[in-house]
N, CA and C atoms as a LAMMPS dump frame, in Angstrom:
ITEM: TIMESTEP
0
ITEM: NUMBER OF ATOMS
348
ITEM: BOX BOUNDS ff ff ff
-5.0000000000000000e+02 5.0000000000000000e+02
-5.0000000000000000e+02 5.0000000000000000e+02
-5.0000000000000000e+02 5.0000000000000000e+02
ITEM: ATOMS id mol type element x y z
1 1 1 N 0.853 -1.181 0
2 1 2 C 0 0 0
3 1 3 C 0.894 1.238 0
4 2 1 N 0.536 2.226 -0.784
5 2 2 C 1.346 3.441 -0.893
6 2 3 C 0.872 4.471 0.109
7 3 1 N 1.765 5.411 0.392
8 3 2 C 1.462 6.495 1.308
9 3 3 C 0.516 7.478 0.607
10 4 1 N -0.662 7.815 1.208
11 4 2 C -1.63 8.703 0.54
12 4 3 C -1.137 10.133 0.4
13 5 1 N -0.122 10.532 1.157
14 5 2 C 0.353 11.903 1.041
15 5 3 C 1.256 12.085 -0.179
16 6 1 N 1.729 10.995 -0.767
17 6 2 C 2.562 11.077 -1.961
18 6 3 C 1.681 11.289 -3.172
19 7 1 N 2.103 12.122 -4.107
20 7 2 C 1.311 12.26 -5.335
21 7 3 C 1.378 10.965 -6.134
22 8 1 N 0.263 10.573 -6.658
23 8 2 C 0.248 9.341 -7.436
24 8 3 C 0.519 9.645 -8.899
25 9 1 N 0.812 8.618 -9.606
26 9 2 C 1.151 8.759 -11.015
27 9 3 C -0.079 9.139 -11.826
28 10 1 N 0.131 9.81 -12.964
29 10 2 C -0.995 10.113 -13.835
30 10 3 C -1.705 8.827 -14.254
31 11 1 N -2.99 8.919 -14.39
32 11 2 C -3.775 7.757 -14.779
33 11 3 C -4.062 6.84 -13.613
34 12 1 N -3.953 7.355 -12.379
35 12 2 C -4.198 6.541 -11.193
36 12 3 C -5.629 6.011 -11.213
37 13 1 N -5.779 4.757 -10.952
38 13 2 C -7.098 4.137 -10.924
39 13 3 C -7.482 3.821 -9.493
40 14 1 N -8.781 3.869 -9.161
41 14 2 C -9.196 3.505 -7.814
42 14 3 C -8.862 2.038 -7.513
43 15 1 N -8.876 1.713 -6.231
44 15 2 C -8.525 0.359 -5.809
45 15 3 C -9.479 -0.678 -6.406
46 16 1 N -10.734 -0.347 -6.51
47 16 2 C -11.734 -1.249 -7.067
48 16 3 C -12.448 -0.53 -8.205
49 17 1 N -12.511 -1.132 -9.375
50 17 2 C -13.193 -0.478 -10.496
51 17 3 C -14.645 -0.157 -10.145
52 18 1 N -15.061 1.037 -10.497
53 18 2 C -16.434 1.467 -10.228
54 18 3 C -16.601 2.129 -8.873
55 19 1 N -15.585 2.079 -8.031
56 19 2 C -15.652 2.693 -6.711
57 19 3 C -14.88 4.019 -6.733
58 20 1 N -15.337 5.016 -5.966
59 20 2 C -14.583 6.268 -5.913
60 20 3 C -13.248 6.064 -5.195
61 21 1 N -12.287 6.873 -5.549
62 21 2 C -10.969 6.807 -4.937
63 21 3 C -11.071 7.372 -3.517
64 22 1 N -10.764 6.595 -2.476
65 22 2 C -10.905 7.103 -1.11
66 22 3 C -9.903 8.201 -0.78
67 23 1 N -8.789 8.278 -1.5
68 23 2 C -7.792 9.317 -1.24
69 23 3 C -8.046 10.568 -2.064
70 24 1 N -9.005 10.515 -2.979
71 24 2 C -9.324 11.669 -3.82
72 24 3 C -10.835 11.723 -4.061
73 25 1 N -11.619 12.059 -3.029
74 25 2 C -13.076 12.057 -3.201
75 25 3 C -13.586 13.083 -4.209
76 26 1 N -12.796 14.108 -4.52
77 26 2 C -13.214 15.129 -5.479
78 26 3 C -12.543 14.934 -6.835
79 27 1 N -11.879 13.802 -7.012
80 27 2 C -11.23 13.494 -8.27
81 27 3 C -9.76 13.847 -8.244
82 28 1 N -9.119 13.617 -9.381
83 28 2 C -7.687 13.875 -9.504
84 28 3 C -7.415 14.769 -10.713
85 29 1 N -6.347 15.524 -10.613
86 29 2 C -5.917 16.369 -11.723
87 29 3 C -5.557 15.46 -12.892
88 30 1 N -6.051 15.744 -14.105
89 30 2 C -5.836 14.821 -15.216
90 30 3 C -4.381 14.674 -15.656
91 31 1 N -3.539 15.666 -15.43
92 31 2 C -2.158 15.595 -15.882
93 31 3 C -1.241 15.055 -14.785
94 32 1 N -1.354 15.619 -13.571
95 32 2 C -0.431 15.247 -12.501
96 32 3 C -0.914 14.073 -11.663
97 33 1 N -2.21 13.814 -11.657
98 33 2 C -2.756 12.746 -10.827
99 33 3 C -2.92 13.147 -9.375
100 34 1 N -2.633 14.403 -9.059
101 34 2 C -2.765 14.9 -7.694
102 34 3 C -4.239 15.05 -7.329
103 35 1 N -4.632 14.675 -6.1
104 35 2 C -6.04 14.808 -5.727
105 35 3 C -6.465 16.271 -5.625
106 36 1 N -7.719 16.523 -6
107 36 2 C -8.276 17.866 -5.882
108 36 3 C -8.614 18.165 -4.429
109 37 1 N -8.564 19.435 -4.083
110 37 2 C -8.916 19.905 -2.755
111 37 3 C -10.433 19.919 -2.587
112 38 1 N -10.877 19.993 -1.351
113 38 2 C -12.3 20.168 -1.096
114 38 3 C -12.686 21.642 -1.165
115 39 1 N -11.732 22.512 -1.419
116 39 2 C -11.965 23.958 -1.511
117 39 3 C -12.093 24.388 -2.971
118 40 1 N -12.931 25.393 -3.198
119 40 2 C -13.18 25.89 -4.546
120 40 3 C -12.341 27.138 -4.81
121 41 1 N -11.723 27.194 -5.983
122 41 2 C -10.922 28.37 -6.318
123 41 3 C -11.792 29.59 -6.565
124 42 1 N -13.016 29.398 -7.035
125 42 2 C -13.912 30.541 -7.279
126 42 3 C -14.317 31.185 -5.958
127 43 1 N -14.676 30.365 -4.968
128 43 2 C -15.056 30.898 -3.657
129 43 3 C -13.866 31.602 -3.019
130 44 1 N -12.674 30.992 -3.098
131 44 2 C -11.479 31.597 -2.515
132 44 3 C -11.166 32.935 -3.181
133 45 1 N -11.293 33.015 -4.497
134 45 2 C -11 34.261 -5.206
135 45 3 C -12.025 35.344 -4.854
136 46 1 N -13.287 34.963 -4.752
137 46 2 C -14.306 35.956 -4.381
138 46 3 C -14.093 36.474 -2.963
139 47 1 N -13.724 35.575 -2.06
140 47 2 C -13.432 36.027 -0.698
141 47 3 C -12.199 36.924 -0.673
142 48 1 N -11.231 36.624 -1.498
143 48 2 C -10.028 37.454 -1.552
144 48 3 C -10.348 38.833 -2.123
145 49 1 N -11.334 38.908 -2.994
146 49 2 C -11.725 40.201 -3.573
147 49 3 C -12.429 41.102 -2.564
148 50 1 N -12.71 40.577 -1.372
149 50 2 C -13.221 41.462 -0.322
150 50 3 C -12.181 42.523 0.035
151 51 1 N -10.939 42.332 -0.44
152 51 2 C -9.904 43.345 -0.275
153 51 3 C -10.281 44.653 -0.941
154 52 1 N -11.208 44.596 -1.882
155 52 2 C -11.692 45.832 -2.514
156 52 3 C -12.394 46.716 -1.497
157 53 1 N -12.857 46.11 -0.401
158 53 2 C -13.533 46.86 0.653
159 53 3 C -12.627 47.03 1.872
160 54 1 N -11.36 46.667 1.75
161 54 2 C -10.409 46.832 2.834
162 54 3 C -10.239 45.614 3.716
163 55 1 N -10.901 44.501 3.396
164 55 2 C -10.82 43.303 4.236
165 55 3 C -10.113 42.194 3.478
166 56 1 N -8.839 42.348 3.293
167 56 2 C -8.03 41.378 2.553
168 56 3 C -7.672 40.202 3.457
169 57 1 N -7.633 39 2.905
170 57 2 C -7.157 37.841 3.648
171 57 3 C -8.168 36.745 3.854
172 58 1 N -9.447 37.008 3.613
173 58 2 C -10.465 35.983 3.868
174 58 3 C -10.334 34.792 2.919
175 59 1 N -9.873 35.017 1.705
176 59 2 C -9.674 33.918 0.769
177 59 3 C -8.577 32.98 1.237
178 60 1 N -7.512 33.54 1.782
179 60 2 C -6.412 32.72 2.293
180 60 3 C -6.838 31.967 3.553
181 61 1 N -7.632 32.596 4.387
182 61 2 C -8.137 31.911 5.581
183 61 3 C -9.031 30.751 5.165
184 62 1 N -9.862 30.947 4.153
185 62 2 C -10.729 29.882 3.632
186 62 3 C -9.901 28.701 3.123
187 63 1 N -8.741 28.968 2.54
188 63 2 C -7.883 27.912 2.007
189 63 3 C -7.072 27.217 3.094
190 64 1 N -7.19 27.66 4.336
191 64 2 C -6.46 27.054 5.431
192 64 3 C -5.126 27.719 5.702
193 65 1 N -4.819 28.767 4.996
194 65 2 C -3.573 29.507 5.197
195 65 3 C -3.858 30.662 6.154
196 66 1 N -4.164 30.293 7.391
197 66 2 C -4.663 31.245 8.375
198 66 3 C -3.642 32.334 8.702
199 67 1 N -2.398 31.961 8.902
200 67 2 C -1.388 32.963 9.257
201 67 3 C -1.226 34.008 8.163
202 68 1 N -1.18 33.575 6.914
203 68 2 C -1.044 34.522 5.812
204 68 3 C -2.291 35.402 5.702
205 69 1 N -3.465 34.823 5.889
206 69 2 C -4.701 35.602 5.821
207 69 3 C -4.774 36.667 6.902
208 70 1 N -4.413 36.305 8.124
209 70 2 C -4.433 37.282 9.221
210 70 3 C -3.365 38.341 9.001
211 71 1 N -2.203 37.935 8.492
212 71 2 C -1.149 38.915 8.194
213 71 3 C -1.606 39.897 7.119
214 72 1 N -2.298 39.404 6.088
215 72 2 C -2.814 40.302 5.059
216 72 3 C -3.848 41.251 5.649
217 73 1 N -4.755 40.725 6.441
218 73 2 C -5.818 41.549 7.021
219 73 3 C -5.233 42.635 7.917
220 74 1 N -4.403 42.238 8.874
221 74 2 C -3.841 43.215 9.801
222 74 3 C -2.867 44.156 9.109
223 75 1 N -2.06 43.624 8.195
224 75 2 C -1.097 44.47 7.497
225 75 3 C -1.76 45.569 6.693
226 76 1 N -2.804 45.224 5.987
227 76 2 C -3.486 46.245 5.175
228 76 3 C -4.23 47.249 6.045
229 77 1 N -4.833 46.789 7.139
230 77 2 C -5.524 47.729 8.027
231 77 3 C -4.531 48.687 8.692
232 78 1 N -3.395 48.163 9.132
233 78 2 C -2.382 49.013 9.767
234 78 3 C -1.787 49.981 8.741
235 79 1 N -1.475 49.49 7.539
236 79 2 C -0.899 50.349 6.508
237 79 3 C -1.865 51.471 6.131
238 80 1 N -3.142 51.138 6.018
239 80 2 C -4.136 52.16 5.685
240 80 3 C -4.265 53.171 6.815
241 81 1 N -4.204 52.715 8.069
242 81 2 C -4.303 53.627 9.205
243 81 3 C -3.067 54.528 9.304
244 82 1 N -1.885 53.972 9.066
245 82 2 C -0.649 54.751 9.164
246 82 3 C -0.605 55.837 8.094
247 83 1 N -1.112 55.545 6.921
248 83 2 C -1.089 56.53 5.831
249 83 3 C -2.342 57.4 5.829
250 84 1 N -3.115 57.344 6.886
251 84 2 C -4.335 58.142 7.049
252 84 3 C -5.316 57.948 5.893
253 85 1 N -5.412 56.721 5.417
254 85 2 C -6.371 56.393 4.368
255 85 3 C -5.829 56.492 2.957
256 86 1 N -4.677 57.137 2.787
257 86 2 C -4.118 57.276 1.442
258 86 3 C -3.577 55.955 0.916
259 87 1 N -3.256 55.035 1.789
260 87 2 C -2.755 53.73 1.378
261 87 3 C -3.86 52.722 1.156
262 88 1 N -5.091 53.187 1.031
263 88 2 C -6.235 52.292 0.844
264 88 3 C -6.227 51.545 -0.471
265 89 1 N -5.421 51.977 -1.414
266 89 2 C -5.337 51.284 -2.695
267 89 3 C -4.531 50.002 -2.627
268 90 1 N -3.696 49.871 -1.599
269 90 2 C -2.863 48.676 -1.47
270 90 3 C -3.716 47.42 -1.307
271 91 1 N -4.714 47.396 -0.419
272 91 2 C -5.542 46.181 -0.323
273 91 3 C -6.296 45.876 -1.61
274 92 1 N -6.679 46.895 -2.34
275 92 2 C -7.408 46.674 -3.59
276 92 3 C -6.511 45.978 -4.607
277 93 1 N -5.3 46.506 -4.801
278 93 2 C -4.38 45.912 -5.773
279 93 3 C -3.953 44.517 -5.323
280 94 1 N -3.615 44.371 -4.037
281 94 2 C -3.18 43.083 -3.513
282 94 3 C -4.297 42.047 -3.633
283 95 1 N -5.538 42.444 -3.353
284 95 2 C -6.674 41.529 -3.46
285 95 3 C -6.915 41.069 -4.891
286 96 1 N -6.799 41.972 -5.842
287 96 2 C -7.002 41.61 -7.247
288 96 3 C -5.898 40.665 -7.726
289 97 1 N -4.649 40.988 -7.393
290 97 2 C -3.53 40.133 -7.81
291 97 3 C -3.65 38.755 -7.174
292 98 1 N -3.971 38.706 -5.888
293 98 2 C -4.094 37.423 -5.204
294 98 3 C -5.271 36.616 -5.763
295 99 1 N -6.383 37.266 -6.095
296 99 2 C -7.528 36.562 -6.684
297 99 3 C -7.161 35.984 -8.049
298 100 1 N -6.39 36.726 -8.829
299 100 2 C -5.944 36.221 -10.132
300 100 3 C -5.033 35.01 -9.946
301 101 1 N -4.129 35.07 -8.972
302 101 2 C -3.247 33.931 -8.695
303 101 3 C -4.049 32.705 -8.279
304 102 1 N -5.083 32.909 -7.486
305 102 2 C -5.934 31.791 -7.05
306 102 3 C -6.673 31.195 -8.24
307 103 1 N -7.247 32.042 -9.079
308 103 2 C -8.032 31.555 -10.219
309 103 3 C -7.176 30.868 -11.278
310 104 1 N -5.912 31.259 -11.403
311 104 2 C -5.053 30.635 -12.401
312 104 3 C -4.421 29.34 -11.904
313 105 1 N -4.683 28.965 -10.667
314 105 2 C -4.209 27.687 -10.142
315 105 3 C -2.816 27.734 -9.547
316 106 1 N -2.281 28.908 -9.298
317 106 2 C -0.939 29.012 -8.72
318 106 3 C -0.951 28.899 -7.2
319 107 1 N -2.132 28.926 -6.596
320 107 2 C -2.271 28.813 -5.15
321 107 3 C -2.961 27.497 -4.842
322 108 1 N -2.425 26.773 -3.851
323 108 2 C -2.999 25.502 -3.433
324 108 3 C -3.541 25.623 -2.016
325 109 1 N -4.263 24.604 -1.558
326 109 2 C -4.762 24.637 -0.195
327 109 3 C -3.64 24.304 0.785
328 110 1 N -3.982 24.221 2.053
329 110 2 C -2.986 24.02 3.099
330 110 3 C -2.217 22.71 2.955
331 111 1 N -2.868 21.698 2.419
332 111 2 C -2.213 20.405 2.227
333 111 3 C -1.456 20.334 0.883
334 112 1 N -1.474 21.411 0.111
335 112 2 C -0.774 21.438 -1.161
336 112 3 C -1.575 20.837 -2.308
337 113 1 N -2.869 20.629 -2.097
338 113 2 C -3.711 20.041 -3.146
339 113 3 C -4.212 21.127 -4.098
340 114 1 N -4.47 20.732 -5.327
341 114 2 C -4.974 21.63 -6.361
342 114 3 C -6.422 22.009 -6.025
343 115 1 N -6.757 23.3 -6.179
344 115 2 C -8.139 23.748 -5.921
345 115 3 C -9.026 23.289 -7.061
346 116 1 N -10.25 22.936 -6.737
347 116 2 C -11.169 22.508 -7.795
348 116 3 C -11.993 23.661 -8.298
């Protein structure tokens, strides 16, 4: 039996034909064979776009990257407060860039799985 944390080879088949793969309940990436995450990239990107309203980091928290999400949230709030509101564009730009990275598949969940 192989270790489930290791990525499997492309074309991985379930243990029993007709049965779902217990290590990849949401399926596998067709090229790499890596299991898909239970998290959605669309939901994560939309939550990250809350940065347009000054609340950056919710998309990262949703993906299980809690420390990065809290750092984004607090960092942008502190930066905006220090610049007396003139730095309010930073969360907007950062949120858009991060949402694009999430949607293009460059960001994975906490376990390193591909977002579905």
